[in-house]
C-alpha positions as CSV (number, residue, x, y, z in Angstrom):
1,M,48.5,182.4,171.3
2,N,46.6,179.2,171.1
3,T,48.4,178.5,167.8
4,K,51.7,178.7,169.6
5,I,50.7,176.4,172.4
6,F,49.3,173.9,169.9
7,A,52.5,173.9,167.9
8,L,54.6,173.3,171.0
9,I,52.4,170.4,172.1
10,S,52.6,168.9,168.6
11,L,56.4,169.3,168.6
12,Y,56.6,167.6,172.0
13,Y,54.6,164.6,170.9
14,L,56.5,164.3,167.7
15,A,59.8,164.4,169.5
16,G,58.5,161.8,172.0
17,C,57.7,159.4,169.2
18,S,61.3,159.4,167.9
19,W,62.5,158.3,171.4
20,Q,60.2,155.4,171.6
21,A,60.9,153.7,168.2
22,D,60.8,149.9,168.0
23,P,64.3,148.4,168.0
24,Y,65.4,147.2,164.5
25,L,66.5,143.6,164.3
26,F,69.5,143.2,162.1
27,A,69.7,140.0,160.1
28,D,72.8,138.4,158.5
29,Q,71.4,138.6,154.9
30,A,74.6,137.2,153.3
31,A,74.3,134.0,155.2
32,A,70.7,133.5,154.3
33,L,71.2,134.1,150.6
34,P,74.6,132.7,149.5
35,D,76.0,133.3,146.0
36,A,79.0,130.9,145.7
37,D,80.1,132.0,142.2
38,L,79.5,135.7,142.9
39,D,77.5,136.2,139.7
40,G,74.7,138.1,141.4
41,V,72.2,135.1,141.5
42,I,71.7,133.3,144.8
43,N,72.6,129.6,144.9
44,E,69.0,128.5,145.4
45,R,68.1,130.0,142.0
46,D,71.4,129.6,140.2
47,L,71.2,126.9,137.5
48,C,74.8,127.5,136.3
49,A,76.9,127.4,139.3
50,D,80.3,128.0,137.5
51,T,79.7,131.5,135.9
52,G,82.0,134.2,137.2
53,T,81.7,137.8,138.1
54,E,82.9,138.9,134.7
55,H,80.1,137.3,132.7
56,R,76.7,138.8,132.0
57,V,74.1,136.4,133.4
58,D,70.4,135.9,133.0
59,N,67.9,135.4,135.9
60,N,68.9,131.8,136.2
61,G,72.6,132.6,136.7
62,C,73.6,131.3,133.3
63,G,76.0,133.2,131.1
64,Q,74.5,134.8,128.1
65,Q,76.0,133.6,124.8
66,H,76.4,135.0,121.4
67,L,77.6,133.4,118.2
68,I,80.8,134.5,116.5
69,E,81.1,133.8,112.8
70,K,84.6,133.2,111.4
71,V,85.2,132.5,107.7
72,T,88.2,130.4,106.8
73,P,89.1,129.4,103.2
74,A,90.7,126.3,102.0
75,V,91.5,125.5,98.4
76,V,91.6,122.2,96.4
77,Y,93.5,122.5,93.1
78,F,92.8,120.4,89.9
79,D,94.6,119.2,86.8
80,L,93.7,120.6,83.4
81,D,90.3,119.6,82.3
82,Q,89.9,117.2,85.3
83,S,87.4,117.0,88.1
84,L,89.0,114.2,90.2
85,V,90.7,115.3,93.5
86,R,94.4,114.9,93.2
87,P,96.1,112.7,95.9
88,N,98.3,115.7,96.9
89,Q,95.0,117.7,97.7
90,K,93.8,115.1,100.3
91,A,95.3,117.2,103.2
92,E,92.9,120.1,102.4
93,I,90.0,117.7,102.2
94,N,90.9,116.2,105.6
95,R,91.3,119.7,107.1
96,A,87.8,120.5,105.9
97,I,86.4,117.3,107.3
98,E,88.0,118.0,110.6
99,L,86.6,121.6,110.8
100,L,83.1,120.5,109.8
101,T,82.7,117.4,111.9
102,T,83.9,119.0,115.1
103,N,80.8,121.2,115.3
104,A,77.6,120.4,113.5
105,D,76.8,124.1,113.3
106,N,79.8,124.8,111.1
107,R,79.0,125.3,107.4
108,A,80.9,125.4,104.1
109,V,80.3,126.9,100.7
110,L,82.0,125.0,97.9
111,V,82.8,127.4,95.0
112,G,84.0,125.8,91.7
113,H,86.4,127.6,89.4
114,T,88.2,126.9,86.1
115,D,90.8,128.6,83.9
116,Q,89.6,130.4,80.8
117,R,90.8,127.9,78.1
118,A,87.4,126.6,77.1
119,S,83.9,127.9,76.4
120,N,82.0,129.5,79.3
121,E,79.3,126.8,79.2
122,Y,81.9,124.0,79.3
123,N,83.7,125.7,82.2
124,L,80.5,126.0,84.2
125,Q,79.9,122.3,83.8
126,L,83.5,121.5,84.7
127,S,83.3,123.7,87.8
128,Y,80.0,121.8,88.7
129,H,81.8,118.5,88.5
130,R,84.8,119.7,90.5
131,V,82.5,120.9,93.3
132,E,80.6,117.6,93.3
133,S,83.9,115.7,93.5
134,V,85.0,117.7,96.6
135,K,81.5,117.4,98.1
136,Q,81.5,113.6,97.7
137,A,84.9,113.4,99.5
138,L,83.6,115.5,102.3
139,L,80.4,113.5,102.7
140,A,82.5,110.3,102.7
141,G,84.5,111.8,105.6
142,G,81.4,112.3,107.8
143,V,80.3,115.8,106.8
144,T,76.5,116.1,106.4
145,S,74.8,117.5,103.3
146,Q,73.1,120.1,105.4
147,Q,76.5,121.7,106.2
148,L,77.3,122.2,102.5
149,T,76.1,124.5,99.8
150,S,77.5,124.8,96.3
151,N,78.3,127.5,93.8
152,Y,79.7,127.2,90.3
153,V,81.4,130.2,88.6
154,G,83.5,128.6,85.9
155,E,86.1,131.1,84.6
156,E,84.3,134.2,86.0
157,Q,86.4,134.7,89.1
158,P,90.0,134.0,88.4
159,R,92.5,134.1,91.2
160,V,95.3,135.1,88.8
161,N,94.8,137.0,85.6
162,A,98.0,135.8,83.9
163,N,97.8,133.8,80.7
164,T,100.5,131.4,81.9
165,E,100.5,127.8,82.9
166,S,101.1,128.7,86.6
167,G,98.3,131.2,86.4
168,H,96.0,128.7,84.9
169,A,96.9,126.1,87.6
170,K,95.9,128.5,90.3
171,N,92.6,129.2,88.7
172,R,91.6,125.5,88.5
173,R,90.2,125.1,92.0
174,V,87.4,124.6,94.4
175,E,87.4,127.0,97.3
176,I,86.0,125.7,100.5
177,Q,84.7,128.7,102.5
178,F,84.1,127.6,106.1
179,T,81.7,129.4,108.3
180,E,82.6,128.4,111.8
181,L,80.2,129.3,114.6
182,S,81.2,129.3,118.2
183,N,79.6,130.4,121.4
184,H,81.2,133.1,123.4
185,A,80.0,134.3,126.8
186,L,79.0,138.0,126.9
187,K,81.1,139.9,129.3
188,R,79.5,142.2,131.9
189,W,80.3,145.8,131.3
190,H,82.1,147.9,133.9
191,I,84.0,151.2,133.9
192,F,87.2,149.4,133.0
193,S,85.7,147.6,130.0
194,V,87.3,148.1,126.6
195,D,85.4,147.4,123.3
196,V,87.4,145.3,121.0
197,N,86.3,144.9,117.4
C-alpha cells in the first residue's frame, strides 16, 4: 500500500514540474549569422564571398579546386634532312607559344621524329636538332625552359608507314604535346548529381 501512495505522490510531483517549465526564449538565428552567398559558411568566417550553393567549400567558405589535365598535340613539319623551322610552320609555333604563355603551369613535351631514309644514329641526331630548333623558337616567344621537356625518337615512331614521298613528309616532324592544367571547382554532391567522366 505504501508503495502505491509513494508512486502517486511521485507522479504528482513529476507532473507538476512539467507545468512550471521556464519559458524558452526564441532567437532569430538567421539574422545573427547571415550567409550572403548561401554556401553554408557565415559571412563573418567566409573568406570567399562569391562561392555559390553548388560548390563544395572548405571551412573558410572557399571553393575546393582540382586540377584537370588536358593533352593537346601540335605538329611542326620539316624538309628532308633539315632541322630549320619552315616559314609555313610558324603558325603552329605561335599557337604553342600562346598556349604555354597564358598559364605558367602548362607544360609541353617536344618529341622529334624523322623518316627512315638514313641510319638510326643519324636520325636520332637529326631529331635532336629538330627538337632544339622548335625549343629555341618557343623560348624566343616567351616560353620558359621549365615548361619544356624533350624526347628524340628518330625513325622509331613513324606516323605513316608508307615508303612514299608524302609518307616521308608526314614523318619528318616535331610533335608538341601540351599538358594544360586548369583549376575547376568541385561541385557539391546532391541527390540529383550526375557523374560525368
